Structures are given as structure tokens and as C-alpha cells.
C-alpha positions in Angstrom: -3.9 4.2 -1.1 -6.4 6.6 0.4 -6.5 7.6 4.1 -9.9 5.9 4.5 -8.4 2.6 3.4 -5.5 3.0 5.8 -8.0 3.7 8.6 -9.8 0.4 7.9 -6.8 -1.7 7.4 -5.0 -0.6 10.6 -8.1 -0.1 12.7 -7.3 3.6 13.3 -9.4 6.1 15.2 -10.6 9.1 13.2 -10.6 12.1 15.7 -11.3 14.8 13.2 -10.9 16.1 9.7 -13.1 13.2 8.2 -13.6 15.4 5.1 -10.0 14.6 4.2 -10.3 10.8 4.3 -10.3 10.7 0.5 -6.8 12.1 0.4 -4.1 10.0 -1.4 -1.2 8.6 0.6 2.1 8.7 -1.2 4.5 8.1 1.7 5.2 8.6 5.4 7.2 10.8 7.7 8.0 10.2 11.4 9.1 13.1 13.5 8.2 15.1 16.6 10.1 18.2 15.6 7.9 20.6 13.7 10.8 22.3 11.9 12.0 18.9 10.7 8.6 18.1 9.3 8.3 21.4 7.6 11.7 21.0 6.0 11.6 17.3 5.0 8.1 15.9 4.7 6.4 15.8 1.2 2.9 16.2 -0.1 0.8 13.1 0.6 2.8 11.8 3.5 1.2 10.4 6.6 2.8 12.2 9.5 3.4 10.0 12.5 3.9 12.0 15.7 3.1 12.3 19.4 2.5 16.0 19.1 -1.2 16.8 19.8 -1.3 20.7 19.6 -2.8 22.8 16.9 0.5 23.5 15.1 0.6 20.0 13.8 -2.5 20.7 11.6 -1.1 24.0 10.5 2.1 22.3 9.2 0.2 19.4 7.8 -1.9 21.8 5.8 1.0 23.9 4.7 2.9 20.8 3.5 -0.3 19.2 2.0 0.2 16.1 4.0 -2.4 13.2 3.8 -3.0 13.1 7.5 -1.5 13.2 11.0 -1.3 9.9 12.9 -1.0 10.1 16.7 0.6 7.2 18.5 0.3 5.5 21.9 -3.4 6.3 22.5 -2.8 10.0 22.4 -5.7 12.3 21.4 -5.6 15.8 19.8 -6.3 18.9 21.9 -9.7 20.4 21.3 -8.5 23.3 19.2 -6.4 20.8 17.2 -9.5 18.8 16.3 -11.4 22.0 15.4 -8.5 23.3 13.2 -8.4 19.8 11.6 -12.1 19.9 10.7 -11.6 23.4 9.1 -8.6 22.4 7.1 -9.9 18.9 6.1 -6.8 17.3 7.4 -7.6 14.0 9.1 -6.1 13.5 12.6 -6.0 9.8 13.3 -5.0 7.7 16.4 -3.6 4.3 17.3 -2.7 2.5 20.5 0.4 1.3 18.8 3.9 2.8 19.4 5.7 4.9 16.8 7.9 2.0 15.9 5.0 -0.4 15.4 2.8 1.8 13.4 5.7 3.0 11.2 6.5 -0.6 10.2 2.9 -1.3 9.4 2.5 1.9 7.4 5.6 1.1 5.4 4.3 -2.4 4.6 0.9 -1.0 3.5 2.4 1.6 1.2 5.0 -0.8 -0.3 2.3 -3.4 -1.0 0.0 -0.7 -2.5 2.5 0.3 -5.2 
């Protein structure tokens, strides 16, 4: 499944990094601890978080994640969006809670395999 397909299916907002919407999703990771994501996420994951600062894009790029998904109507800081555009890492948003969006993401990935 591509990030662009997930955006359409879950009615997500694309804040920045639209160039990366063609990235392939292979899994998901939920955490708000940057060190945890660095140590345990894998390439192609959708990272679900409430962190909105620039470092999330740096970690997503380092780990080659598919995208960052912000929950609960949060929006990225301006410099986060700028960094996202430079790196081609989509930063997406949803009004749903972490629990709700994680369940939906799991269902979508499972059915796509």
C-alpha cells in the first residue's frame, strides 16, 4: 500500500512532504519517544505520534519511514513542515486519537497483504 492510498482511504490531511506520497507502507509504529522510534521502527513504517517538532522528520528520514502521522488534530510546526518538504517525508494528520488510527492502520495493512 502506498502512502497516497492511505491518505485517501482514511481521509488524512497532507501537511507537507507530498513528494513522498508514493512511498510504500510495510508496517506501522506507535511511539512518542524519539529514542524508541530510532531503536525499534523499521523502514516503510507509518509512525503515529503526537510529536510535532522538526526532530520527527529527521528520525523518519534516518529510519526511511514511509510517513509521520500526527493524531488528535495536531499540526506540524513550521520548521517541521519545511524539513518534511526537503526530505520528501510526508507529514499527515488526523482528528482521530492514537488508539483509533492505529486500529484502522492495522486493518488496512493487514487487508493489503
